[in-house]
Phi, psi and omega in degrees: 000133183239133179238126179054039174080005183227149180267130181293150176270112183292346178273348181275117185294321182295319180292325177299325178286324182287319181240097182304330181299338179294325178298326175297316182296321180293321180296315183300321178296317180297315179301313178300320181293317178295317179298320181295322180294315180300319180295323182291320181293315182299314181289328178294325180286325187279342183298127179293145177287124180249103179291153181295134179283141180284149176270107183300339177289337180280340185280128177249122183232145181278162170297160177293144183215172173251144175241119179250129179235132180220156178223133173232117184226145176223149177215131183282165176290132177231119187278061180238017177091358183286153174255103186229167180262139179273320182214138176222126173216127175211165178220138179240137179236127170256107193284337187219097185233139173229145174250136185232150174223129181228101182296340181270356182286152177294131181299332181293328179276343177099112177284338177252135179219155176234123177256108190234336187067190180278139174271151179252122182241161180209140176277144167250336174216136176206090191239141182263151170274153169295157172245144181215140173219122188070228180266354187263129178243126185240149177262114181284169175220160179289133180262353175225160179294135178284124185289134176285322176228162177204169181254161180212168182227158179223136185205161170286125176273315179196155176247138177294117187301313181296314177300316181302314179295321179295321178298322179297320180289323181276342182065031174242152180295146176298152184294320184229143176223147179263132177248164173228143174235139178209150178273163177225104177283347176063224185271004177239078180298149181269108183241146175210167178177182180215191179293344180275346178148194182217171180206168176217153180270118179284165173301139183259139182221147177215146177251142180206154178266145176229154177280087191299322180297324178292320182297320178301326181277001176085014180284154175287158177203140172214150181208142176243132185229152179288145173275134177249105184264192183283334182239152181298336183282346181295123177234137177180177182224144168262145173229126179240131181221132175247125181223155177302137174296140179296141179287136180291137180275000000 
């Protein structure tokens, strides 16, 4: 609005009194400022979150390999009323495994990874010991079906923190990483017993170190470790082997 050929200044109090239309201009400016602020907030909230894209060049992955895990265990008969296993032997194969290292990954998510899927295992021996209390010696029996096959898992258990941070700066995989392997009896636990009682086989688990930098490069690796059972008489060995996956014909 223009009066006498000049535009009033809406910030001038005297002019606002003289020209009431100036108050209208001031209100309109305030409304426009408020509307602009609301639109900015709305659009900022509505904007989709875009996660940072990974740099594929930073990811180091091993060639495909196989991981074989086996256990051979024996335990003698002891006449103290225990329900124990005399022999256990099984082997698990993870047919398609890759080891990965990404220095740009969040350390909480794990810069070192093992992609293994489920392993397939099978028993070759599963034998029960007799049970005895006093003068009576009994032959126990299985109370559940013995599984012909079972599944197992393989995972990164922990990364050495000092080595891990050094690896980030040098952008090379840590020399060693700790893995874990464990069986899964799922919904068919292995149970056995006699008139003296019963027992069941818990999932078996082992932790072991691997030369992670070598595995990234596709090198072979094997280690043999002692089995630690429920009783001091339990004797056995774990064997873990990483070998190149066979080439498809």
